[in-house]
CHARMM-style PDB file with segment names, atoms N, HN, CA, C and O in Angstrom:
ATOM      1  N   MET     1     166.026 -79.910 245.323  1.00  0.00      PROA
ATOM      2  CA  MET     1     164.601 -80.056 245.490  1.00  0.00      PROA
ATOM      3  C   MET     1     164.009 -78.699 245.835  1.00  0.00      PROA
ATOM      4  O   MET     1     164.474 -78.024 246.753  1.00  0.00      PROA
ATOM      5  N   ILE     2     162.998 -78.311 245.107  1.00  0.00      PROA
ATOM      6  HN  ILE     2     162.620 -78.859 244.361  1.00  0.00      PROA
ATOM      7  CA  ILE     2     162.357 -77.024 245.324  1.00  0.00      PROA
ATOM      8  C   ILE     2     161.141 -77.233 246.218  1.00  0.00      PROA
ATOM      9  O   ILE     2     160.311 -78.109 245.975  1.00  0.00      PROA
ATOM     10  N   GLU     3     161.057 -76.419 247.240  1.00  0.00      PROA
ATOM     11  HN  GLU     3     161.731 -75.707 247.437  1.00  0.00      PROA
ATOM     12  CA  GLU     3     159.961 -76.544 248.190  1.00  0.00      PROA
ATOM     13  C   GLU     3     159.313 -75.183 248.388  1.00  0.00      PROA
ATOM     14  O   GLU     3     159.998 -74.200 248.671  1.00  0.00      PROA
ATOM     15  N   ILE     4     158.010 -75.128 248.241  1.00  0.00      PROA
ATOM     16  HN  ILE     4     157.455 -75.926 248.011  1.00  0.00      PROA
ATOM     17  CA  ILE     4     157.250 -73.905 248.421  1.00  0.00      PROA
ATOM     18  C   ILE     4     156.252 -74.144 249.546  1.00  0.00      PROA
ATOM     19  O   ILE     4     155.523 -75.136 249.546  1.00  0.00      PROA
ATOM     20  N   LYS     5     156.229 -73.224 250.502  1.00  0.00      PROA
ATOM     21  HN  LYS     5     156.821 -72.418 250.502  1.00  0.00      PROA
ATOM     22  CA  LYS     5     155.286 -73.340 251.610  1.00  0.00      PROA
ATOM     23  C   LYS     5     154.233 -72.250 251.486  1.00  0.00      PROA
ATOM     24  O   LYS     5     154.522 -71.135 251.052  1.00  0.00      PROA
ATOM     25  N   LYS     6     153.021 -72.585 251.869  1.00  0.00      PROA
ATOM     26  HN  LYS     6     152.786 -73.491 252.222  1.00  0.00      PROA
ATOM     27  CA  LYS     6     151.912 -71.650 251.783  1.00  0.00      PROA
ATOM     28  C   LYS     6     152.113 -70.506 252.778  1.00  0.00      PROA
ATOM     29  O   LYS     6     152.470 -70.724 253.935  1.00  0.00      PROA
ATOM     30  N   LYS     7     151.875 -69.281 252.299  1.00  0.00      PROA
ATOM     31  HN  LYS     7     151.585 -69.104 251.359  1.00  0.00      PROA
ATOM     32  CA  LYS     7     152.029 -68.098 253.143  1.00  0.00      PROA
ATOM     33  C   LYS     7     150.646 -67.604 253.568  1.00  0.00      PROA
ATOM     34  O   LYS     7     149.919 -67.028 252.758  1.00  0.00      PROA
ATOM     35  N   GLY     8     150.289 -67.817 254.796  1.00  0.00      PROA
ATOM     36  HN  GLY     8     150.879 -68.285 255.454  1.00  0.00      PROA
ATOM     37  CA  GLY     8     149.025 -67.306 255.338  1.00  0.00      PROA
ATOM     38  C   GLY     8     147.808 -67.712 254.535  1.00  0.00      PROA
ATOM     39  O   GLY     8     147.524 -68.901 254.385  1.00  0.00      PROA
ATOM     40  N   ASN     9     147.083 -66.721 254.015  1.00  0.00      PROA
ATOM     41  HN  ASN     9     147.314 -65.756 254.137  1.00  0.00      PROA
ATOM     42  CA  ASN     9     145.872 -66.976 253.235  1.00  0.00      PROA
ATOM     43  C   ASN     9     146.134 -66.984 251.730  1.00  0.00      PROA
ATOM     44  O   ASN     9     145.256 -66.605 250.955  1.00  0.00      PROA
ATOM     45  N   GLU    10     147.304 -67.401 251.311  1.00  0.00      PROA
ATOM     46  HN  GLU    10     148.017 -67.709 251.940  1.00  0.00      PROA
ATOM     47  CA  GLU    10     147.684 -67.386 249.905  1.00  0.00      PROA
ATOM     48  C   GLU    10     146.810 -68.348 249.096  1.00  0.00      PROA
ATOM     49  O   GLU    10     146.575 -69.487 249.500  1.00  0.00      PROA
ATOM     50  N   ARG    11     146.339 -67.868 247.956  1.00  0.00      PROA
ATOM     51  HN  ARG    11     146.529 -66.942 247.628  1.00  0.00      PROA
ATOM     52  CA  ARG    11     145.510 -68.708 247.083  1.00  0.00      PROA
ATOM     53  C   ARG    11     146.383 -69.733 246.375  1.00  0.00      PROA
ATOM     54  O   ARG    11     147.593 -69.554 246.237  1.00  0.00      PROA
ATOM     55  N   LEU    12     145.742 -70.816 245.926  1.00  0.00      PROA
ATOM     56  HN  LEU    12     144.759 -70.962 246.037  1.00  0.00      PROA
ATOM     57  CA  LEU    12     146.462 -71.909 245.277  1.00  0.00      PROA
ATOM     58  C   LEU    12     147.104 -71.464 243.967  1.00  0.00      PROA
ATOM     59  O   LEU    12     148.246 -71.829 243.687  1.00  0.00      PROA
ATOM     60  N   ASP    13     146.383 -70.678 243.159  1.00  0.00      PROA
ATOM     61  HN  ASP    13     145.456 -70.383 243.386  1.00  0.00      PROA
ATOM     62  CA  ASP    13     146.944 -70.258 241.874  1.00  0.00      PROA
ATOM     63  C   ASP    13     148.178 -69.370 242.050  1.00  0.00      PROA
ATOM     64  O   ASP    13     149.105 -69.432 241.244  1.00  0.00      PROA
ATOM     65  N   VAL    14     148.193 -68.553 243.090  1.00  0.00      PROA
ATOM     66  HN  VAL    14     147.439 -68.502 243.746  1.00  0.00      PROA
ATOM     67  CA  VAL    14     149.356 -67.709 243.374  1.00  0.00      PROA
ATOM     68  C   VAL    14     150.528 -68.582 243.804  1.00  0.00      PROA
ATOM     69  O   VAL    14     151.672 -68.336 243.424  1.00  0.00      PROA
ATOM     70  N   MET    15     150.232 -69.598 244.596  1.00  0.00      PROA
ATOM     71  HN  MET    15     149.302 -69.798 244.905  1.00  0.00      PROA
ATOM     72  CA  MET    15     151.268 -70.509 245.068  1.00  0.00      PROA
ATOM     73  C   MET    15     151.874 -71.302 243.901  1.00  0.00      PROA
ATOM     74  O   MET    15     153.087 -71.505 243.846  1.00  0.00      PROA
ATOM     75  N   ILE    16     151.032 -71.740 242.984  1.00  0.00      PROA
ATOM     76  HN  ILE    16     150.047 -71.574 243.028  1.00  0.00      PROA
ATOM     77  CA  ILE    16     151.515 -72.477 241.807  1.00  0.00      PROA
ATOM     78  C   ILE    16     152.374 -71.571 240.932  1.00  0.00      PROA
ATOM     79  O   ILE    16     153.404 -71.999 240.411  1.00  0.00      PROA
ATOM     80  N   ARG    17     151.955 -70.327 240.772  1.00  0.00      PROA
ATOM     81  HN  ARG    17     151.118 -69.979 241.195  1.00  0.00      PROA
ATOM     82  CA  ARG    17     152.738 -69.372 239.980  1.00  0.00      PROA
ATOM     83  C   ARG    17     154.109 -69.151 240.610  1.00  0.00      PROA
ATOM     84  O   ARG    17     155.117 -69.077 239.908  1.00  0.00      PROA
ATOM     85  N   ARG    18     154.139 -69.045 241.934  1.00  0.00      PROA
ATOM     86  HN  ARG    18     153.320 -69.105 242.504  1.00  0.00      PROA
ATOM     87  CA  ARG    18     155.408 -68.858 242.653  1.00  0.00      PROA
ATOM     88  C   ARG    18     156.302 -70.082 242.493  1.00  0.00      PROA
ATOM     89  O   ARG    18     157.515 -69.957 242.327  1.00  0.00      PROA
ATOM     90  N   PHE    19     155.692 -71.271 242.544  1.00  0.00      PROA
ATOM     91  HN  PHE    19     154.706 -71.373 242.679  1.00  0.00      PROA
ATOM     92  CA  PHE    19     156.446 -72.510 242.352  1.00  0.00      PROA
ATOM     93  C   PHE    19     157.040 -72.564 240.947  1.00  0.00      PROA
ATOM     94  O   PHE    19     158.215 -72.892 240.782  1.00  0.00      PROA
ATOM     95  N   ASN    20     156.233 -72.242 239.933  1.00  0.00      PROA
ATOM     96  HN  ASN    20     155.278 -71.975 240.067  1.00  0.00      PROA
ATOM     97  CA  ASN    20     156.723 -72.262 238.556  1.00  0.00      PROA
ATOM     98  C   ASN    20     157.882 -71.296 238.362  1.00  0.00      PROA
ATOM     99  O   ASN    20     158.838 -71.601 237.650  1.00  0.00      PROA
ATOM    100  N   ARG    21     157.799 -70.133 238.994  1.00  0.00      PROA
ATOM    101  HN  ARG    21     157.023 -69.885 239.573  1.00  0.00      PROA
ATOM    102  CA  ARG    21     158.884 -69.154 238.891  1.00  0.00      PROA
ATOM    103  C   ARG    21     160.165 -69.697 239.522  1.00  0.00      PROA
ATOM    104  O   ARG    21     161.252 -69.525 238.970  1.00  0.00      PROA
ATOM    105  N   GLU    22     160.036 -70.351 240.677  1.00  0.00      PROA
ATOM    106  HN  GLU    22     159.153 -70.490 241.125  1.00  0.00      PROA
ATOM    107  CA  GLU    22     161.207 -70.939 241.345  1.00  0.00      PROA
ATOM    108  C   GLU    22     161.837 -72.035 240.484  1.00  0.00      PROA
ATOM    109  O   GLU    22     163.061 -72.131 240.399  1.00  0.00      PROA
ATOM    110  N   VAL    23     161.011 -72.854 239.851  1.00  0.00      PROA
ATOM    111  HN  VAL    23     160.016 -72.776 239.920  1.00  0.00      PROA
ATOM    112  CA  VAL    23     161.522 -73.928 238.991  1.00  0.00      PROA
ATOM    113  C   VAL    23     162.274 -73.328 237.813  1.00  0.00      PROA
ATOM    114  O   VAL    23     163.354 -73.805 237.463  1.00  0.00      PROA
ATOM    115  N   GLN    24     161.717 -72.286 237.194  1.00  0.00      PROA
ATOM    116  HN  GLN    24     160.840 -71.899 237.478  1.00  0.00      PROA
ATOM    117  CA  GLN    24     162.375 -71.644 236.059  1.00  0.00      PROA
ATOM    118  C   GLN    24     163.719 -71.055 236.467  1.00  0.00      PROA
ATOM    119  O   GLN    24     164.706 -71.218 235.751  1.00  0.00      PROA
ATOM    120  N   GLN    25     163.770 -70.381 237.594  1.00  0.00      PROA
ATOM    121  HN  GLN    25     162.967 -70.249 238.176  1.00  0.00      PROA
ATOM    122  CA  GLN    25     165.002 -69.730 238.028  1.00  0.00      PROA
ATOM    123  C   GLN    25     166.065 -70.723 238.462  1.00  0.00      PROA
ATOM    124  O   GLN    25     167.257 -70.443 238.337  1.00  0.00      PROA
ATOM    125  N   SER    26     165.658 -71.874 238.968  1.00  0.00      PROA
ATOM    126  HN  SER    26     164.689 -72.102 239.070  1.00  0.00      PROA
ATOM    127  CA  SER    26     166.636 -72.851 239.440  1.00  0.00      PROA
ATOM    128  C   SER    26     167.317 -73.589 238.289  1.00  0.00      PROA
ATOM    129  O   SER    26     168.435 -74.078 238.447  1.00  0.00      PROA
ATOM    130  N   GLY    27     166.654 -73.675 237.128  1.00  0.00      PROA
ATOM    131  HN  GLY    27     165.745 -73.278 236.999  1.00  0.00      PROA
ATOM    132  CA  GLY    27     167.240 -74.365 235.979  1.00  0.00      PROA
ATOM    133  C   GLY    27     167.032 -75.860 236.003  1.00  0.00      PROA
ATOM    134  O   GLY    27     167.702 -76.578 235.260  1.00  0.00      PROA
ATOM    135  N   VAL    28     166.133 -76.356 236.826  1.00  0.00      PROA
ATOM    136  HN  VAL    28     165.589 -75.773 237.429  1.00  0.00      PROA
ATOM    137  CA  VAL    28     165.883 -77.793 236.931  1.00  0.00      PROA
ATOM    138  C   VAL    28     165.352 -78.346 235.612  1.00  0.00      PROA
ATOM    139  O   VAL    28     165.766 -79.421 235.179  1.00  0.00      PROA
ATOM    140  N   LEU    29     164.444 -77.624 234.976  1.00  0.00      PROA
ATOM    141  HN  LEU    29     164.108 -76.750 235.328  1.00  0.00      PROA
ATOM    142  CA  LEU    29     163.851 -78.108 233.728  1.00  0.00      PROA
ATOM    143  C   LEU    29     164.871 -78.176 232.597  1.00  0.00      PROA
ATOM    144  O   LEU    29     164.856 -79.123 231.810  1.00  0.00      PROA
ATOM    145  N   THR    30     165.749 -77.196 232.504  1.00  0.00      PROA
ATOM    146  HN  THR    30     165.762 -76.426 233.142  1.00  0.00      PROA
ATOM    147  CA  THR    30     166.743 -77.223 231.433  1.00  0.00      PROA
ATOM    148  C   THR    30     167.689 -78.408 231.598  1.00  0.00      PROA
ATOM    149  O   THR    30     168.061 -79.044 230.612  1.00  0.00      PROA
ATOM    150  N   VAL    31     168.078 -78.707 232.830  1.00  0.00      PROA
ATOM    151  HN  VAL    31     167.776 -78.190 233.631  1.00  0.00      PROA
ATOM    152  CA  VAL    31     168.948 -79.859 233.077  1.00  0.00      PROA
ATOM    153  C   VAL    31     168.215 -81.147 232.725  1.00  0.00      PROA
ATOM    154  O   VAL    31     168.799 -82.044 232.116  1.00  0.00      PROA
ATOM    155  N   ALA    32     166.952 -81.248 233.098  1.00  0.00      PROA
ATOM    156  HN  ALA    32     166.478 -80.519 233.592  1.00  0.00      PROA
ATOM    157  CA  ALA    32     166.174 -82.450 232.802  1.00  0.00      PROA
ATOM    158  C   ALA    32     166.017 -82.644 231.300  1.00  0.00      PROA
ATOM    159  O   ALA    32     166.097 -83.769 230.806  1.00  0.00      PROA
ATOM    160  N   LYS    33     165.796 -81.555 230.574  1.00  0.00      PROA
ATOM    161  HN  LYS    33     165.732 -80.641 230.975  1.00  0.00      PROA
ATOM    162  CA  LYS    33     165.652 -81.656 229.125  1.00  0.00      PROA
ATOM    163  C   LYS    33     166.968 -82.061 228.468  1.00  0.00      PROA
ATOM    164  O   LYS    33     166.967 -82.808 227.490  1.00  0.00      PROA
ATOM    165  N   GLU    34     168.093 -81.573 228.999  1.00  0.00      PROA
ATOM    166  HN  GLU    34     168.094 -80.966 229.794  1.00  0.00      PROA
ATOM    167  CA  GLU    34     169.396 -81.936 228.442  1.00  0.00      PROA
ATOM    168  C   GLU    34     169.689 -83.423 228.661  1.00  0.00      PROA
ATOM    169  O   GLU    34     170.275 -84.078 227.799  1.00  0.00      PROA
ATOM    170  N   LYS    35     169.285 -83.943 229.799  1.00  0.00      PROA
ATOM    171  HN  LYS    35     168.809 -83.412 230.499  1.00  0.00      PROA
ATOM    172  CA  LYS    35     169.588 -85.326 230.126  1.00  0.00      PROA
ATOM    173  C   LYS    35     168.547 -86.303 229.612  1.00  0.00      PROA
ATOM    174  O   LYS    35     168.654 -87.507 229.845  1.00  0.00      PROA
ATOM    175  N   ARG    36     167.544 -85.797 228.917  1.00  0.00      PROA
ATOM    176  HN  ARG    36     167.456 -84.819 228.728  1.00  0.00      PROA
ATOM    177  CA  ARG    36     166.457 -86.649 228.436  1.00  0.00      PROA
ATOM    178  C   ARG    36     166.965 -87.694 227.438  1.00  0.00      PROA
ATOM    179  O   ARG    36     166.514 -88.839 227.452  1.00  0.00      PROA
ATOM    180  N   TYR    37     167.893 -87.302 226.581  1.00  0.00      PROA
ATOM    181  HN  TYR    37     168.260 -86.372 226.570  1.00  0.00      PROA
ATOM    182  CA  TYR    37     168.438 -88.206 225.573  1.00  0.00      PROA
ATOM    183  C   TYR    37     169.945 -88.330 225.780  1.00  0.00      PROA
ATOM    184  O   TYR    37     170.598 -87.393 226.239  1.00  0.00      PROA
ATOM    185  N   PHE    38     170.485 -89.491 225.436  1.00  0.00      PROA
ATOM    186  HN  PHE    38     169.954 -90.252 225.063  1.00  0.00      PROA
ATOM    187  CA  PHE    38     171.915 -89.714 225.564  1.00  0.00      PROA
ATOM    188  C   PHE    38     172.653 -88.894 224.520  1.00  0.00      PROA
ATOM    189  O   PHE    38     172.242 -88.825 223.362  1.00  0.00      PROA
ATOM    190  N   GLU    39     173.731 -88.285 224.936  1.00  0.00      PROA
ATOM    191  HN  GLU    39     174.065 -88.341 225.877  1.00  0.00      PROA
ATOM    192  CA  GLU    39     174.566 -87.509 224.030  1.00  0.00      PROA
ATOM    193  C   GLU    39     176.000 -88.032 224.139  1.00  0.00      PROA
ATOM    194  O   GLU    39     176.539 -88.173 225.236  1.00  0.00      PROA
ATOM    195  N   LYS    40     176.598 -88.311 222.999  1.00  0.00      PROA
ATOM    196  HN  LYS    40     176.159 -88.196 222.108  1.00  0.00      PROA
ATOM    197  CA  LYS    40     177.950 -88.841 222.998  1.00  0.00      PROA
ATOM    198  C   LYS    40     178.919 -87.806 223.587  1.00  0.00      PROA
ATOM    199  O   LYS    40     178.746 -86.603 223.390  1.00  0.00      PROA
ATOM    200  N   PRO    41     179.933 -88.282 224.306  1.00  0.00      PROA
ATOM    201  CA  PRO    41     180.912 -87.350 224.885  1.00  0.00      PROA
ATOM    202  C   PRO    41     181.592 -86.468 223.839  1.00  0.00      PROA
ATOM    203  O   PRO    41     181.871 -85.297 224.098  1.00  0.00      PROA
ATOM    204  N   ALA    42     181.859 -87.031 222.657  1.00  0.00      PROA
ATOM    205  HN  ALA    42     181.633 -87.982 222.447  1.00  0.00      PROA
ATOM    206  CA  ALA    42     182.512 -86.239 221.611  1.00  0.00      PROA
ATOM    207  C   ALA    42     181.610 -85.095 221.171  1.00  0.00      PROA
ATOM    208  O   ALA    42     182.085 -83.985 220.930  1.00  0.00      PROA
ATOM    209  N   ASN    43     180.330 -85.355 221.068  1.00  0.00      PROA
ATOM    210  HN  ASN    43     179.944 -86.256 221.264  1.00  0.00      PROA
ATOM    211  CA  ASN    43     179.392 -84.310 220.663  1.00  0.00      PROA
ATOM    212  C   ASN    43     179.271 -83.249 221.754  1.00  0.00      PROA
ATOM    213  O   ASN    43     179.189 -82.057 221.458  1.00  0.00      PROA
ATOM    214  N   ARG    44     179.258 -83.680 223.002  1.00  0.00      PROA
ATOM    215  HN  ARG    44     179.325 -84.648 223.242  1.00  0.00      PROA
ATOM    216  CA  ARG    44     179.197 -82.745 224.121  1.00  0.00      PROA
ATOM    217  C   ARG    44     180.406 -81.805 224.099  1.00  0.00      PROA
ATOM    218  O   ARG    44     180.282 -80.604 224.338  1.00  0.00      PROA
ATOM    219  N   ARG    45     181.577 -82.382 223.806  1.00  0.00      PROA
ATOM    220  HN  ARG    45     181.677 -83.358 223.612  1.00  0.00      PROA
ATOM    221  CA  ARG    45     182.811 -81.592 223.739  1.00  0.00      PROA
ATOM    222  C   ARG    45     182.732 -80.575 222.603  1.00  0.00      PROA
ATOM    223  O   ARG    45     183.149 -79.429 222.771  1.00  0.00      PROA
ATOM    224  N   LYS    46     182.201 -80.982 221.446  1.00  0.00      PROA
ATOM    225  HN  LYS    46     181.862 -81.912 221.309  1.00  0.00      PROA
ATOM    226  CA  LYS    46     182.079 -80.064 220.320  1.00  0.00      PROA
ATOM    227  C   LYS    46     181.151 -78.897 220.650  1.00  0.00      PROA
ATOM    228  O   LYS    46     181.419 -77.757 220.272  1.00  0.00      PROA
ATOM    229  N   VAL    47     180.075 -79.185 221.348  1.00  0.00      PROA
ATOM    230  HN  VAL    47     179.858 -80.112 221.656  1.00  0.00      PROA
ATOM    231  CA  VAL    47     179.135 -78.128 221.726  1.00  0.00      PROA
ATOM    232  C   VAL    47     179.814 -77.140 222.659  1.00  0.00      PROA
ATOM    233  O   VAL    47     179.656 -75.930 222.497  1.00  0.00      PROA
ATOM    234  N   LYS    48     180.571 -77.637 223.637  1.00  0.00      PROA
ATOM    235  HN  LYS    48     180.699 -78.620 223.769  1.00  0.00      PROA
ATOM    236  CA  LYS    48     181.272 -76.755 224.564  1.00  0.00      PROA
ATOM    237  C   LYS    48     182.312 -75.912 223.832  1.00  0.00      PROA
ATOM    238  O   LYS    48     182.440 -74.717 224.100  1.00  0.00      PROA
ATOM    239  N   GLU    49     183.057 -76.524 222.910  1.00  0.00      PROA
ATOM    240  HN  GLU    49     182.953 -77.495 222.692  1.00  0.00      PROA
ATOM    241  CA  GLU    49     184.082 -75.798 222.176  1.00  0.00      PROA
ATOM    242  C   GLU    49     183.464 -74.701 221.316  1.00  0.00      PROA
ATOM    243  O   GLU    49     184.000 -73.595 221.239  1.00  0.00      PROA
ATOM    244  N   SER    50     182.348 -75.001 220.675  1.00  0.00      PROA
ATOM    245  HN  SER    50     181.913 -75.899 220.737  1.00  0.00      PROA
ATOM    246  CA  SER    50     181.711 -73.989 219.834  1.00  0.00      PROA
ATOM    247  C   SER    50     181.161 -72.846 220.690  1.00  0.00      PROA
ATOM    248  O   SER    50     181.187 -71.691 220.263  1.00  0.00      PROA
ATOM    249  N   ALA    51     180.666 -73.151 221.887  1.00  0.00      PROA
ATOM    250  HN  ALA    51     180.645 -74.089 222.234  1.00  0.00      PROA
ATOM    251  CA  ALA    51     180.175 -72.106 222.784  1.00  0.00      PROA
ATOM    252  C   ALA    51     181.325 -71.213 223.230  1.00  0.00      PROA
ATOM    253  O   ALA    51     181.175 -69.992 223.279  1.00  0.00      PROA
ATOM    254  N   LEU    52     182.462 -71.801 223.555  1.00  0.00      PROA
ATOM    255  HN  LEU    52     182.584 -72.793 223.515  1.00  0.00      PROA
ATOM    256  CA  LEU    52     183.630 -71.013 223.953  1.00  0.00      PROA
ATOM    257  C   LEU    52     184.102 -70.124 222.807  1.00  0.00      PROA
ATOM    258  O   LEU    52     184.435 -68.956 223.006  1.00  0.00      PROA
ATOM    259  N   ARG    53     184.126 -70.696 221.612  1.00  0.00      PROA
ATOM    260  HN  ARG    53     183.857 -71.645 221.451  1.00  0.00      PROA
ATOM    261  CA  ARG    53     184.551 -69.939 220.440  1.00  0.00      PROA
ATOM    262  C   ARG    53     183.597 -68.765 220.206  1.00  0.00      PROA
ATOM    263  O   ARG    53     184.036 -67.647 219.934  1.00  0.00      PROA
ATOM    264  N   ARG    54     182.303 -69.023 220.313  1.00  0.00      PROA
ATOM    265  HN  ARG    54     181.947 -69.931 220.534  1.00  0.00      PROA
ATOM    266  CA  ARG    54     181.302 -67.982 220.127  1.00  0.00      PROA
ATOM    267  C   ARG    54     181.466 -66.865 221.166  1.00  0.00      PROA
ATOM    268  O   ARG    54     181.345 -65.684 220.839  1.00  0.00      PROA
ATOM    269  N   ASN    55     181.743 -67.247 222.415  1.00  0.00      PROA
ATOM    270  HN  ASN    55     181.841 -68.206 222.681  1.00  0.00      PROA
ATOM    271  CA  ASN    55     181.939 -66.246 223.474  1.00  0.00      PROA
ATOM    272  C   ASN    55     183.183 -65.400 223.226  1.00  0.00      PROA
ATOM    273  O   ASN    55     183.177 -64.191 223.455  1.00  0.00      PROA
ATOM    274  N   ARG    56     184.263 -66.055 222.749  1.00  0.00      PROA
ATOM    275  HN  ARG    56     184.268 -67.038 222.563  1.00  0.00      PROA
ATOM    276  CA  ARG    56     185.480 -65.305 222.452  1.00  0.00      PROA
ATOM    277  C   ARG    56     185.245 -64.298 221.335  1.00  0.00      PROA
ATOM    278  O   ARG    56     185.709 -63.161 221.414  1.00  0.00      PROA
ATOM    279  N   ILE    57     184.531 -64.708 220.302  1.00  0.00      PROA
ATOM    280  HN  ILE    57     184.153 -65.632 220.238  1.00  0.00      PROA
ATOM    281  CA  ILE    57     184.257 -63.806 219.175  1.00  0.00      PROA
ATOM    282  C   ILE    57     183.408 -62.630 219.634  1.00  0.00      PROA
ATOM    283  O   ILE    57     183.664 -61.494 219.233  1.00  0.00      PROA
ATOM    284  N   GLN    58     182.407 -62.880 220.463  1.00  0.00      PROA
ATOM    285  HN  GLN    58     182.200 -63.802 220.788  1.00  0.00      PROA
ATOM    286  CA  GLN    58     181.560 -61.808 220.967  1.00  0.00      PROA
ATOM    287  C   GLN    58     182.354 -60.856 221.849  1.00  0.00      PROA
ATOM    288  O   GLN    58     182.125 -59.647 221.814  1.00  0.00      PROA
ATOM    289  N   ALA    59     183.284 -61.383 222.639  1.00  0.00      PROA
ATOM    290  HN  ALA    59     183.470 -62.365 222.668  1.00  0.00      PROA
ATOM    291  CA  ALA    59     184.111 -60.535 223.496  1.00  0.00      PROA
ATOM    292  C   ALA    59     185.013 -59.634 222.641  1.00  0.00      PROA
ATOM    293  O   ALA    59     185.228 -58.469 222.975  1.00  0.00      PROA
ATOM    294  N   ILE    60     185.527 -60.172 221.558  1.00  0.00      PROA
ATOM    295  HN  ILE    60     185.352 -61.118 221.287  1.00  0.00      PROA
ATOM    296  CA  ILE    60     186.382 -59.385 220.669  1.00  0.00      PROA
ATOM    297  C   ILE    60     185.574 -58.275 220.014  1.00  0.00      PROA
ATOM    298  O   ILE    60     186.048 -57.146 219.887  1.00  0.00      PROA
ATOM    299  N   LYS    61     184.339 -58.599 219.596  1.00  0.00      PROA
ATOM    300  HN  LYS    61     183.954 -59.516 219.699  1.00  0.00      PROA
ATOM    301  CA  LYS    61     183.481 -57.591 218.960  1.00  0.00      PROA
ATOM    302  C   LYS    61     183.145 -56.465 219.932  1.00  0.00      PROA
ATOM    303  O   LYS    61     183.051 -55.303 219.538  1.00  0.00      PROA
ATOM    304  N   ARG    62     182.965 -56.815 221.196  1.00  0.00      PROA
ATOM    305  HN  ARG    62     183.042 -57.759 221.516  1.00  0.00      PROA
ATOM    306  CA  ARG    62     182.639 -55.795 222.199  1.00  0.00      PROA
ATOM    307  C   ARG    62     183.858 -54.970 222.589  1.00  0.00      PROA
ATOM    308  O   ARG    62     183.718 -53.872 223.126  1.00  0.00      PROA
ATOM    309  N   GLY    63     185.053 -55.490 222.323  1.00  0.00      PROA
ATOM    310  HN  GLY    63     185.167 -56.382 221.886  1.00  0.00      PROA
ATOM    311  CA  GLY    63     186.271 -54.755 222.621  1.00  0.00      PROA
ATOM    312  C   GLY    63     186.883 -55.080 223.967  1.00  0.00      PROA
ATOM    313  O   GLY    63     187.602 -54.256 224.533  1.00  0.00      PROA
ATOM    314  N   TYR    64     186.614 -56.254 224.486  1.00  0.00      PROA
ATOM    315  HN  TYR    64     186.030 -56.923 224.026  1.00  0.00      PROA
ATOM    316  CA  TYR    64     187.176 -56.639 225.788  1.00  0.00      PROA
ATOM    317  C   TYR    64     188.526 -57.243 225.639  1.00  0.00      PROA
ATOM    318  OT1 TYR    64     189.144 -57.624 226.633  1.00  0.00      PROA
TER     319      TYR     64
END
């Protein structure tokens, strides 16, 4: 849960901007969007495997 408290004479628009930044950095929206629709476990596994494969290929290209 993200909680933002008003700092002194802080304006509302500044406070909302700070809240939006905290939400973006925490990753709450991305998790909510991922869980919005049901995804089969097999499909989830394929996505993870392709991401791992992509990371390995990029690491090889960089020379690690």
